[in-house]
C-alpha positions as CSV (number, residue, x, y, z in Angstrom):
1,K,-6.1,-61.5,81.1
2,D,-6.5,-65.1,82.0
3,G,-5.2,-66.3,78.8
4,Y,-8.4,-67.8,77.3
5,P,-10.3,-66.9,74.4
6,F,-13.8,-65.5,74.2
7,W,-16.3,-64.5,71.6
8,N,-17.9,-61.1,70.8
9,L,-20.2,-60.7,68.1
10,L,-19.4,-56.9,66.8
11,V,-22.0,-55.1,64.4
12,M,-20.7,-52.2,62.8
13,E,-22.0,-49.7,60.3
14,H,-21.4,-46.4,58.5
15,I,-23.5,-43.4,59.3
16,Q,-23.6,-39.9,58.1
17,V,-24.0,-37.0,60.8
18,E,-25.3,-33.6,59.3
19,V,-23.1,-30.5,60.5
20,D,-23.2,-26.8,59.7
21,P,-21.1,-26.1,56.7
22,K,-20.2,-22.6,57.9
23,T,-18.4,-23.9,61.1
24,S,-16.9,-27.2,59.6
25,A,-13.3,-27.1,58.7
26,D,-13.7,-28.4,55.2
27,G,-17.0,-26.8,54.5
28,K,-18.6,-30.1,54.1
29,D,-22.6,-30.6,55.6
30,R,-21.8,-33.9,56.7
31,R,-19.7,-36.2,58.4
32,C,-19.0,-40.1,58.0
33,Y,-18.5,-42.1,61.1
34,I,-18.4,-45.8,61.9
35,F,-20.7,-46.8,64.5
36,G,-20.3,-50.3,66.3
37,V,-22.0,-52.3,69.1
38,Q,-20.7,-55.6,70.5
39,T,-22.0,-58.4,73.0
40,S,-20.2,-61.0,74.3
41,L,-21.3,-64.6,73.4
42,H,-21.8,-67.1,76.2
43,C,-24.6,-69.5,74.8
44,H,-23.3,-72.7,73.4
45,S,-19.7,-71.8,74.0
46,H,-18.8,-75.8,74.2
47,R,-19.4,-75.6,70.4
48,L,-17.8,-72.4,69.8
49,T,-14.8,-73.8,71.6
50,E,-14.5,-76.3,69.2
51,L,-14.0,-74.0,66.2
52,L,-10.9,-72.7,67.9
53,A,-9.2,-75.7,66.9
54,M,-8.9,-74.1,63.4
55,D,-9.1,-77.7,61.8
56,T,-10.9,-78.2,58.2
57,R,-14.0,-78.7,59.9
58,G,-13.8,-76.0,62.5
59,L,-13.3,-73.6,59.5
60,I,-16.2,-74.7,57.7
61,E,-18.4,-74.3,60.7
62,L,-17.0,-70.8,61.4
63,K,-17.7,-70.0,57.8
64,R,-21.3,-71.3,58.3
65,L,-21.9,-69.0,61.6
66,R,-21.0,-66.1,59.9
67,Q,-23.4,-66.8,56.9
68,V,-26.2,-67.4,59.3
69,L,-25.2,-63.9,60.9
70,R,-25.5,-62.3,57.5
71,K,-28.6,-64.0,56.2
72,H,-30.6,-62.8,59.3
73,E,-29.1,-59.4,60.0
74,Y,-32.4,-57.6,58.8
75,Q,-33.8,-58.4,62.2
76,L,-31.4,-56.2,64.1
77,H,-33.9,-53.4,63.2
78,S,-36.4,-55.2,65.4
79,Q,-34.3,-57.1,68.0
80,T,-31.7,-56.3,70.4
81,L,-28.1,-57.5,69.8
82,N,-28.4,-60.0,72.5
83,T,-31.5,-61.5,71.2
84,F,-30.3,-61.5,67.5
85,A,-27.1,-63.3,68.7
86,Q,-29.2,-66.2,70.7
87,E,-31.6,-66.7,67.8
88,C,-28.7,-66.8,65.1
89,M,-26.7,-69.4,67.5
90,S,-29.8,-71.4,67.9
91,I,-30.0,-71.7,64.2
92,W,-26.4,-72.6,63.5
93,V,-26.3,-75.1,66.5
94,S,-29.2,-77.4,65.0
95,E,-26.9,-78.3,62.2
96,F,-23.9,-78.4,64.2
97,P,-21.6,-81.6,63.0
98,S,-21.7,-84.9,65.1
99,C,-18.0,-85.3,64.2
100,L,-17.1,-82.3,66.4
101,E,-18.9,-83.4,69.6
102,L,-20.3,-86.3,71.4
103,P,-24.0,-86.3,72.2
104,R,-24.9,-84.5,75.4
105,I,-27.4,-85.3,78.3
106,Q,-29.3,-82.9,80.5
107,L,-28.4,-83.3,84.3
108,H,-31.5,-81.3,86.1
109,S,-30.8,-79.0,88.9
110,V,-33.7,-78.0,90.8
111,R,-31.7,-75.5,92.9
112,N,-31.3,-73.0,90.0
113,R,-34.1,-74.4,87.7
114,A,-31.4,-74.9,85.0
115,K,-30.3,-78.1,83.2
116,I,-26.7,-78.8,82.9
117,G,-25.7,-80.4,79.6
118,I,-22.9,-82.9,79.8
119,P,-21.1,-85.1,77.0
120,I,-22.7,-88.9,77.5
121,I,-19.1,-90.3,77.9
122,G,-16.6,-89.2,80.5
123,I,-13.4,-90.7,81.8
124,E,-13.1,-91.7,85.3
125,V,-9.4,-90.5,86.3
126,N,-7.7,-90.2,89.8
127,A,-4.5,-88.9,90.9
128,L,-2.5,-92.0,89.6
129,N,-3.4,-91.6,86.0
130,L,-4.8,-87.9,85.3
131,M,-1.4,-86.6,84.1
132,Q,-1.1,-89.1,81.5
133,T,-4.7,-89.4,80.4
134,I,-6.1,-85.7,80.2
135,Q,-4.1,-84.6,77.4
136,R,-4.6,-87.5,75.3
137,A,-8.5,-87.7,76.3
138,L,-8.8,-84.2,74.9
139,E,-7.4,-85.0,71.6
140,E,-9.6,-87.9,71.3
141,G,-12.5,-85.6,71.6
142,I,-13.4,-86.3,75.3
143,R,-14.6,-83.2,77.2
144,H,-15.9,-84.7,80.7
145,F,-13.7,-86.3,83.3
146,Y,-15.1,-87.9,86.8
147,L,-12.6,-87.3,89.4
148,S,-12.1,-90.1,91.7
149,F,-10.0,-92.0,94.0
150,P,-8.1,-95.2,94.0
151,A,-9.7,-98.2,95.6
152,P,-8.9,-97.8,99.2
153,V,-6.4,-99.9,101.0
154,D,-7.0,-101.4,104.5
155,G,-7.7,-98.9,107.0
156,E,-7.9,-95.9,105.0
157,A,-11.4,-94.9,105.3
158,S,-10.7,-94.5,109.0
159,D,-7.2,-92.8,108.6
160,T,-8.1,-89.1,107.9
161,R,-4.5,-88.3,107.6
162,L,-4.0,-90.9,104.7
163,S,-7.4,-89.7,103.1
164,G,-6.2,-86.0,103.3
165,M,-2.9,-86.8,101.6
166,N,-4.8,-88.3,98.9
167,V,-7.1,-85.3,98.5
168,K,-3.9,-83.1,98.1
169,L,-2.4,-85.4,95.5
170,L,-5.6,-85.2,93.4
171,S,-5.7,-81.6,93.8
172,L,-2.2,-81.1,93.0
173,R,-2.1,-83.5,89.9
174,L,-5.4,-81.8,88.6
175,A,-3.6,-78.4,88.6
176,Q,-0.8,-79.5,86.9
177,A,-2.9,-81.1,84.4
178,I,-4.9,-78.2,83.3
179,A,-1.9,-75.6,83.8
180,G,0.1,-78.2,81.3
181,L,-2.8,-77.7,78.4
182,S,-1.0,-74.3,77.7
183,K,2.1,-75.9,77.0
184,V,0.4,-78.2,74.3
185,F,-1.9,-75.7,72.9
186,L,-5.1,-77.2,74.3
187,H,-5.9,-74.4,76.9
188,Y,-8.5,-72.8,74.4
189,L,-10.7,-76.0,75.0
190,H,-11.2,-74.5,78.5
191,E,-15.0,-73.5,78.2
192,A,-15.6,-77.1,76.8
193,I,-14.2,-79.1,79.7
194,A,-16.6,-80.5,82.2
195,F,-15.6,-82.0,85.6
196,S,-17.8,-84.5,88.0
197,L,-16.6,-85.4,91.4
198,V,-17.0,-88.9,92.6
199,T,-16.0,-89.4,96.3
200,P,-16.5,-92.3,98.8
201,P,-18.1,-91.5,102.0
202,H,-14.9,-91.0,104.0
203,M,-13.7,-88.3,101.4
204,V,-16.9,-86.0,101.5
205,K,-15.5,-83.8,104.2
206,F,-12.6,-82.9,101.9
207,F,-14.8,-81.3,99.2
208,G,-13.8,-77.8,99.9
209,E,-10.2,-78.7,99.3
210,I,-10.8,-80.1,95.8
211,S,-13.3,-77.5,94.9
212,K,-11.0,-74.6,95.7
213,S,-8.3,-76.4,93.5
214,L,-10.6,-76.6,90.4
215,Q,-12.0,-73.2,91.0
216,H,-8.3,-71.8,90.9
217,S,-7.1,-73.7,88.3
218,H,-10.3,-74.2,86.1
219,D,-12.4,-71.5,87.1
220,N,-15.6,-73.9,87.0
221,T,-18.5,-75.2,88.8
222,I,-18.6,-78.9,89.1
223,C,-21.3,-80.3,87.0
224,C,-22.1,-83.5,89.2
225,W,-20.9,-84.6,92.8
226,F,-21.3,-88.1,93.4
227,L,-21.5,-90.1,96.5
228,D,-19.5,-93.3,95.5
229,M,-20.7,-96.5,97.2
230,R,-19.0,-99.0,95.1
231,R,-16.3,-99.7,97.4
232,A,-17.8,-98.8,100.7
233,D,-17.1,-101.0,103.6
234,P,-20.7,-101.9,105.3
235,R,-18.9,-102.0,108.4
236,V,-17.7,-98.5,108.2
237,C,-20.3,-96.8,106.2
238,G,-23.9,-98.1,106.8
239,P,-27.2,-96.5,105.6
240,S,-26.9,-93.8,108.4
241,T,-23.5,-92.7,107.4
242,A,-24.3,-92.4,103.7
243,I,-27.7,-90.1,104.5
244,E,-25.4,-87.9,106.8
245,C,-23.2,-87.5,103.9
246,W,-25.9,-86.6,101.3
247,Q,-27.0,-84.1,104.1
248,S,-23.6,-82.3,104.0
249,M,-23.5,-82.5,100.2
250,S,-27.2,-80.8,99.9
251,Q,-25.7,-78.0,102.1
252,I,-23.1,-77.3,99.8
253,W,-25.3,-77.7,96.7
254,R,-27.7,-75.2,98.2
255,R,-24.7,-72.8,98.3
256,G,-24.2,-73.2,94.7
257,E,-20.8,-74.8,94.7
258,V,-22.0,-77.8,92.6
259,H,-24.7,-77.8,89.9
260,S,-26.1,-81.2,91.0
261,L,-25.7,-84.4,93.2
262,G,-25.5,-88.0,92.2
263,L,-25.6,-91.3,93.6
264,C,-23.2,-94.3,92.5
265,G,-23.0,-97.9,93.1
266,A,-26.0,-97.7,95.8
267,G,-28.9,-100.1,95.8
268,R,-32.6,-99.6,96.3
269,E,-32.9,-99.3,100.1
270,L,-30.3,-96.3,100.1
271,Y,-31.8,-94.7,97.1
272,E,-35.2,-94.5,98.6
273,S,-34.0,-93.4,102.0
274,I,-32.2,-90.4,100.6
275,Q,-35.4,-89.6,98.2
276,G,-37.1,-89.7,101.7
277,I,-35.1,-87.1,103.5
278,P,-36.8,-83.6,103.4
279,N,-35.1,-80.7,102.5
280,T,-32.2,-81.9,100.8
281,A,-30.8,-82.0,97.3
282,P,-32.6,-84.3,94.9
283,I,-30.8,-87.2,93.0
284,S,-30.0,-85.8,89.6
285,A,-27.7,-88.7,88.4
286,F,-27.6,-92.7,89.4
287,G,-24.5,-94.6,88.7
288,I,-24.9,-98.4,87.9
289,E,-22.6,-101.1,86.7
290,H,-23.6,-102.2,83.5
291,F,-22.3,-104.3,80.5
292,P,-23.5,-106.8,78.1
293,G,-25.3,-109.5,79.6
294,K,-25.7,-107.5,82.8
295,L,-29.7,-107.6,83.8
296,L,-31.3,-104.0,84.8
297,S,-34.1,-105.7,86.5
298,K,-32.6,-104.8,89.8
299,Y,-32.7,-101.2,89.0
300,N,-36.5,-101.1,87.9
301,F,-37.2,-98.2,90.8
302,L,-35.5,-95.8,88.3
303,H,-38.4,-96.4,86.1
304,T,-41.0,-95.2,88.3
305,P,-42.6,-91.3,87.8
306,D,-40.4,-90.2,90.5
307,A,-37.3,-91.2,89.0
308,R,-37.9,-90.1,85.4
309,K,-35.4,-87.1,85.6
310,I,-32.6,-89.0,86.8
311,A,-29.7,-89.7,84.6
312,V,-28.5,-93.3,84.6
313,I,-25.0,-93.5,84.4
314,A,-23.0,-97.1,83.5
315,F,-19.9,-97.7,84.9
316,N,-17.7,-101.0,84.5
317,V,-18.5,-101.1,80.8
318,L,-15.9,-103.4,79.9
319,G,-17.1,-106.0,82.1
320,P,-15.7,-107.4,85.5
321,K,-12.3,-106.1,86.0
322,Q,-12.4,-105.3,82.1
323,S,-12.6,-109.0,81.3
324,L,-14.4,-108.3,78.1
325,L,-11.5,-106.9,76.4
326,G,-9.4,-110.0,76.4
327,I,-12.0,-112.3,74.6
328,Q,-11.3,-113.5,71.2
329,E,-14.8,-113.9,70.2
330,L,-15.5,-110.3,70.8
331,Q,-12.4,-109.2,69.1
332,E,-13.3,-111.0,66.0
333,E,-16.8,-109.3,66.2
334,A,-15.2,-106.0,66.4
335,D,-13.1,-106.7,63.7
336,R,-16.2,-107.4,61.3
337,C,-17.6,-104.1,62.5
338,N,-14.2,-102.6,61.7
339,T,-14.0,-101.1,65.3
340,D,-12.3,-101.6,68.6
341,V,-13.5,-104.0,71.3
342,A,-14.0,-101.4,73.8
343,M,-15.9,-98.9,71.4
344,M,-18.0,-101.7,70.6
345,L,-19.0,-102.4,74.4
346,M,-19.5,-98.6,75.0
347,K,-21.7,-98.3,71.8
348,W,-23.7,-101.1,73.2
349,C,-23.9,-99.7,76.7
350,S,-24.9,-96.3,75.5
351,S,-28.0,-97.5,73.8
352,Q,-29.2,-99.1,77.0
353,V,-28.4,-96.2,79.5
354,D,-28.2,-92.3,79.5
355,A,-24.4,-91.8,80.0
356,L,-21.0,-93.8,80.6
357,M,-18.2,-93.6,83.2
358,I,-15.2,-95.5,81.1
359,P,-12.0,-96.2,82.7
360,A,-8.8,-94.5,82.0
361,T,-7.5,-97.5,80.5
362,A,-9.7,-97.2,77.5
363,F,-7.3,-94.4,76.3
364,D,-4.0,-96.2,76.3
365,V,-1.4,-95.4,73.5
366,D,-2.0,-98.4,71.5
367,R,-5.8,-98.3,71.6
368,S,-5.5,-94.7,70.8
369,Q,-3.6,-95.4,67.6
370,S,-5.7,-98.2,66.7
371,L,-8.9,-96.0,66.6
372,R,-6.9,-93.2,64.3
373,R,-6.0,-95.9,61.9
374,K,-9.7,-97.3,61.7
375,T,-11.3,-93.9,61.4
376,S,-8.9,-92.0,59.3
377,T,-9.3,-93.9,55.8
378,G,-10.8,-91.3,53.6
379,F,-12.5,-89.4,56.0
380,E,-10.1,-86.3,56.7
381,S,-9.2,-86.2,52.8
382,S,-12.9,-86.0,51.8
383,L,-13.4,-83.3,54.1
384,A,-10.5,-81.3,53.1
385,S,-11.7,-81.5,49.7
386,L,-14.8,-80.2,50.9
387,A,-13.3,-77.2,52.6
388,N,-11.2,-76.7,49.5
389,E,-14.5,-76.5,47.5
390,K,-16.3,-74.3,49.7
391,V,-13.7,-71.9,50.3
392,G,-12.7,-71.9,46.5
393,Q,-16.3,-70.7,45.7
394,S,-16.2,-67.9,48.2
395,Q,-12.7,-66.7,46.6
396,G,-13.6,-66.9,43.0
397,G,-11.8,-70.3,42.8
398,A,-8.7,-69.6,44.7
399,S,-8.5,-72.4,47.2
400,T,-6.5,-71.5,50.4
401,M,-6.8,-74.9,52.5
402,P,-4.3,-77.5,52.1
403,G,-5.7,-81.1,50.9
404,E,-4.0,-82.8,53.8
405,P,-4.6,-82.2,57.5
406,S,-2.9,-79.4,59.2
407,N,-0.6,-80.0,62.2
408,V,-3.6,-78.9,64.1
409,E,-5.9,-81.8,63.0
410,A,-2.9,-84.1,63.7
411,N,-3.3,-82.8,67.3
412,V,-6.8,-82.4,68.1
413,H,-8.0,-85.5,65.7
414,R,-11.2,-86.5,67.8
415,S,-10.7,-90.1,66.6
416,F,-12.7,-91.1,69.7
417,I,-15.9,-89.4,68.5
418,K,-15.7,-90.4,64.9
419,A,-15.2,-94.2,65.8
420,F,-18.0,-93.8,68.7
421,H,-20.4,-92.5,65.9
422,R,-19.3,-95.5,63.3
423,A,-19.5,-98.1,65.8
424,S,-21.7,-100.9,65.6
425,F,-22.7,-104.2,67.4
426,S,-24.8,-107.0,66.8
427,V,-28.0,-108.1,68.7
428,D,-26.2,-111.4,70.0
429,L,-23.6,-109.2,71.7
430,P,-25.0,-109.9,75.4
431,R,-25.0,-113.5,74.6
432,T,-21.4,-113.7,73.4
433,A,-20.2,-111.8,76.3
434,V,-21.9,-114.1,78.6
435,N,-21.0,-117.4,77.1
436,C,-17.4,-116.2,76.9
437,L,-16.9,-115.4,80.5
438,D,-16.3,-118.1,83.3
439,P,-19.3,-119.6,84.3
440,R,-18.6,-118.8,88.0
441,Q,-18.0,-115.2,87.3
442,A,-21.0,-115.0,85.1
443,D,-23.2,-116.6,88.1
444,A,-21.7,-114.2,90.7
445,E,-22.4,-111.2,88.4
446,G,-26.0,-112.3,87.7
447,L,-25.7,-112.2,84.1
448,Q,-28.0,-113.7,81.7
449,A,-27.5,-114.2,77.8
450,R,-30.4,-112.2,76.1
């Protein structure tokens, strides 16, 4: 009734029931019936969702799922339908193609003993750029969004009225963006989209309004709620204020309104203070600034046994104020690797940390078109040929799929995913990045070319 698709597994059998021929209308001693049992499929819903694009690769995977179910249907005599469905889904996802999704990491949530899986790359969006970013990002293959707020102006942290207006604007834009997905036929991606929330200390008290808007428009729980200390004014927000915020966030976490909590842009002192608070939520994710040349030695405390389950998420991966994007030497290196500068930097950072929080500017129109040109050479045509061959074999040689990508494929092209998997970088990337930055800027950032 909400307009979103769902998946059911339906098993049907022909059965014959004996009847008394003396009392039957046609004098027969048995009647034929069709008996059906069905169950809803909830596991791996984010992967099932990708099939609904009905593009070439999605149709191939749908066919493979049906083959797995038919191959193991003999197990229905000894298993419940739900158990059978879960085991078949596990077999199917073990060979799920990387071109349909980004790798995922698990965020540990002690509250419900569950592990929440999120894509390793998500976009940081705010009320100013959310509307023009979310549709293009979904087409590129991004399924995770960090909801944040623009850098505060002077006095905003102490102005409750202005902070409330910013929260209302974000909630309104978020509802508009999600509602607008139906108009561009992307609403079917509902089950695959994940949201995390990144709030500075003075915005923590407005969580209820943002959560209500997300529940109303997306009907989903926030994956991770970050306490954002990146731009916190130490004159207004000291360690005691941050600890009070974490205690308030923990109460909301206990009620099940968020899956996990994270800390972003904090140092070792605040990290250890929060970890030492009794009866509060654990830190499931920790956001750090990282890009080629940036040393991680100041975050050695994240390698201790107590922090082994904390996911490390990098922000500012394109350099200070995205300064690495304009360096000619990096552009030349990216051209040699047949990729985009931003993609090369992201791929390097993903090899150093667990996940990335990338800026919305990484998805401007020019960069999106460039990625599509770099990833479309021969990939779609060869995939379509493979689909034609598979379908032709199953239908006695008659091909029913077109050789060219369909209109749906042109819409949901997942160029970012393809480019990310194909991207590479040289071992000299950190040295090149540091040497090209202004020496004063490199010293201020604590960079080292190694």
